[in-house]
TORGUMAR-77848 format. One record per residue (C-alpha): residue number from 0; chain; x, y, z. Coordinates in Angstrom, 2 decimals. Each point is the difference from the previous one (the first is absolute). Example, Ala and Ser with C-alpha at 12.3 -4.5 7.8 and 13.67 -1.06 7.14 Angstrom:
BEGIN
   num   chaine         x         y         z
     0        A     12.30     -4.50      7.80
     1        A      1.37      3.44     -0.66
END
This chain:
BEGIN
   num   chaine         x         y         z
     0        A     -0.23     -0.32      0.17
     1        A      1.68      3.58     -0.87
     2        A     -0.70      3.32      1.17
     3        A     -2.67      1.34     -2.27
     4        A     -2.33     -3.04      0.88
     5        A      1.10      0.74      3.69
     6        A     -1.58      3.51     -0.44
     7        A     -3.42     -1.05     -1.77
     8        A     -0.67     -2.88      2.76
     9        A      0.98      2.91      3.05
    10        A     -1.42      2.91     -1.99
    11        A      1.04      3.36     -0.69
    12        A      0.35      1.30      3.60
    13        A      2.99     -2.50      0.54
    14        A      3.30      1.28      1.43
    15        A      3.32     -1.66     -1.49
    16        A      0.64     -1.30      3.38
    17        A     -3.44     -1.88     -0.24
    18        A      0.61     -1.42     -3.23
    19        A      3.51     -1.23      0.66
    20        A     -0.99     -1.38      3.21
    21        A     -2.75     -1.92     -1.89
    22        A      2.00     -1.11     -2.54
    23        A      2.65     -1.29      2.07
    24        A     -2.84     -2.24      1.74
    25        A     -1.40     -1.00     -3.13
    26        A      3.70     -1.14     -0.91
    27        A      0.27     -1.83      3.44
    28        A     -3.43     -2.26     -0.63
    29        A      1.17     -0.67     -3.56
    30        A      3.43     -0.96      0.90
    31        A     -1.26     -2.32      2.91
    32        A     -2.84     -1.57     -2.76
    33        A      2.96     -0.90     -2.56
    34        A      2.09     -1.22      3.00
    35        A     -2.85     -2.24      1.01
    36        A     -0.84     -1.30     -3.39
    37        A      4.02     -0.56     -0.67
    38        A     -0.31     -2.33      2.87
    39        A     -2.77     -1.87     -0.71
    40        A      1.60     -0.79     -3.32
    41        A      2.92     -1.20      1.31
    42        A     -2.10     -2.28      2.58
    43        A     -1.98     -1.46     -3.15
    44        A      3.72     -0.43     -1.80
    45        A      1.22     -1.87      2.71
    46        A     -3.46     -2.18      0.31
    47        A     -0.15     -0.60     -3.85
    48        A      3.96     -1.26      0.12
    49        A     -0.70     -2.46      2.34
    50        A     -2.47     -1.66     -2.33
    51        A      1.72      0.86     -3.53
    52        A      2.13     -3.31      0.31
    53        A     -2.98     -1.99      0.31
    54        A      0.39     -2.02     -3.28
    55        A      3.48     -0.90      1.16
    56        A     -0.96     -1.22      3.37
    57        A     -2.81     -1.95     -1.95
    58        A      2.39     -1.69     -2.22
    59        A      2.13     -0.84      3.17
    60        A     -3.07     -1.65      1.66
    61        A     -0.85     -2.19     -3.40
    62        A      3.37     -1.11      0.00
    63        A      0.36     -0.79      3.69
    64        A     -3.64     -1.82     -0.51
    65        A      1.55     -1.87     -3.17
    66        A      3.14     -0.99      1.92
    67        A     -2.23     -1.29      2.97
    68        A     -2.10     -1.85     -2.64
    69        A      0.51     -4.07      1.09
    70        A      0.91     -2.30     -2.56
    71        A     -3.84     -1.29     -1.01
    72        A     -0.92      4.13     -0.33
    73        A      2.73      0.16     -2.57
    74        A     -1.00     -2.97     -1.54
    75        A     -3.49      0.91     -0.32
    76        A      0.93      3.30     -1.52
    77        A      2.10     -1.61     -2.71
    78        A     -2.57     -2.56     -0.91
    79        A     -2.53      2.99     -0.02
    80        A      2.24      2.22     -2.44
    81        A      0.98     -3.39     -1.90
    82        A     -3.71     -0.55     -0.51
    83        A     -0.45      3.48     -1.13
    84        A      2.95      0.05     -2.61
    85        A     -1.35     -3.45     -1.38
    86        A     -3.75      1.73     -0.64
    87        A      1.81      2.72     -1.79
    88        A      1.74     -2.37     -2.03
    89        A     -2.96     -2.06     -0.92
    90        A     -1.81      3.26     -1.05
    91        A      2.81      0.70     -2.23
    92        A      0.01     -3.00     -1.69
    93        A     -4.02      0.18     -0.38
    94        A      0.83      3.36     -1.17
    95        A      2.13     -0.90     -3.07
    96        A     -2.54     -3.24     -0.88
    97        A     -2.48      2.34     -0.51
    98        A      1.94      2.05     -2.02
    99        A      1.38     -2.61     -2.12
   100        A     -3.94     -1.48     -0.55
   101        A     -1.06      3.49     -0.82
   102        A      2.94      1.10     -2.07
   103        A     -1.13      1.61     -3.32
   104        A     -3.33      1.44      1.67
   105        A     -0.62      3.71      0.22
   106        A     -0.12     -0.43      3.94
   107        A      1.78      2.42      2.60
   108        A      1.99     -0.93      2.85
   109        A     -2.94      1.05      2.43
   110        A     -1.88     -2.26     -2.11
   111        A      2.15     -3.22      0.90
   112        A      1.18      1.25      3.37
   113        A     -4.05     -0.78      0.54
   114        A      0.02     -3.54     -0.95
   115        A      3.28     -0.83      2.42
   116        A     -0.02     -1.31      3.18
   117        A      2.44     -2.38      1.84
   118        A     -1.60     -3.10     -0.94
   119        A      1.69     -0.39     -3.37
   120        A     -2.86     -2.54     -1.22
   121        A     -2.92      2.01      0.35
   122        A      2.16      3.02     -1.48
   123        A      0.45     -2.39     -2.93
   124        A     -3.42     -0.74     -0.11
   125        A     -1.27      3.06     -0.17
   126        A      2.53      1.38     -2.90
   127        A     -1.11     -2.71     -1.90
   128        A     -3.78      0.39      0.51
   129        A      0.50      3.76     -0.81
   130        A      2.41     -1.37     -3.26
   131        A     -3.37     -1.87     -1.40
   132        A     -2.35      2.74      0.85
   133        A      2.10      2.58     -1.92
   134        A      0.43     -2.70     -3.05
   135        A     -3.91     -0.46      0.15
   136        A     -0.63      3.65     -0.17
   137        A      2.29      0.36     -2.93
   138        A     -1.59     -2.99     -2.08
   139        A     -3.43      1.20      0.94
   140        A      0.77      3.52     -1.21
   141        A      1.97     -1.64     -3.03
   142        A     -3.36     -2.16     -0.76
   143        A     -1.93      2.90      0.38
   144        A      1.79      2.01     -2.29
   145        A      0.45     -2.60     -2.86
   146        A     -3.31     -0.53      0.15
   147        A     -1.59      3.26     -0.29
   148        A      2.72      0.45     -2.75
   149        A     -1.07     -3.13     -2.16
   150        A     -3.73      1.12      0.37
   151        A      0.48      3.22     -1.33
   152        A     -2.15      0.46     -3.35
   153        A      2.50      1.52     -2.28
   154        A     -2.65     -0.05     -2.84
   155        A     -0.60      3.47     -1.29
   156        A     -3.85      0.98      0.89
   157        A     -1.99      1.10     -2.83
   158        A     -1.29      2.71      2.19
   159        A      2.51      2.46     -2.24
   160        A     -1.35     -1.18     -3.18
   161        A     -2.74      1.67     -1.47
   162        A     -2.75     -2.32      0.64
   163        A     -2.12      1.45     -3.23
   164        A      3.20     -0.94     -2.04
   165        A      0.58     -3.31      1.30
   166        A     -3.74     -1.32     -0.04
   167        A     -1.20      1.87     -3.24
   168        A     -2.29     -1.78     -2.59
   169        A     -2.16      1.19     -2.91
   170        A     -3.05     -0.50      2.26
   171        A      1.55      2.33      3.05
   172        A      1.51      2.25     -2.22
   173        A     -3.92      0.50     -1.30
   174        A     -1.17      0.59      3.86
   175        A      2.58      2.68      0.50
   176        A     -1.21      3.98     -0.06
   177        A      1.47      1.78     -3.20
   178        A      2.39      1.88      2.31
   179        A      1.25     -3.29      1.17
   180        A      0.09     -1.54     -3.32
   181        A      2.10      3.15     -1.26
   182        A      2.34     -0.28      3.16
   183        A      0.53     -3.61     -1.01
   184        A      0.71      0.77     -3.28
   185        A      2.52      2.82      0.99
   186        A      1.86     -2.94      2.39
   187        A     -0.25     -2.79     -2.92
   188        A      0.31      1.38     -3.27
   189        A      0.05     -3.55     -1.61
   190        A     -2.54     -1.20      2.57
   191        A     -2.80     -0.30     -1.99
   192        A      1.61     -2.68     -2.44
   193        A      0.88     -2.21      3.01
   194        A     -3.99      0.08      1.53
   195        A     -1.92     -3.65     -0.39
END
């Protein structure tokens, strides 16, 4: 706090001596607060340093517990680790077999991973079933497409040919109006020679 601020707080009638005493008391109180806060921070830092080596102490305790394990407990631990490694290796074999069976198919690694388990026979059965289903789907699509293509009528339709011209006879020509007869004669200049 400065003199101007102190003067505002104390009012215009405050003397220089009153302002100086006010500022001295203010700064003494603030210094005491700062020292108190510094003491608290130091105390907390010391407390924190006591607990900062928790991980190191925990590791030491784990090492001591491992050292104190009985021979039976060590064997049990080794057995669990061996079983887990065996399970992981069986899954690797199953994954390789599934990829081998489904080679050439448009499947992602995630699709294949959905089939994999630690039971190689089940994985092979699933992969084989997928391979069969994919082959059946391809075959059905091929048959359906071939059938559709062989049944397409490639003969031109008569709808684009003038029907009057295609089926015109002398009798039909006589039944046409004069305008239709003229139109037909314009389109077929030698048409009268061919009428029956």
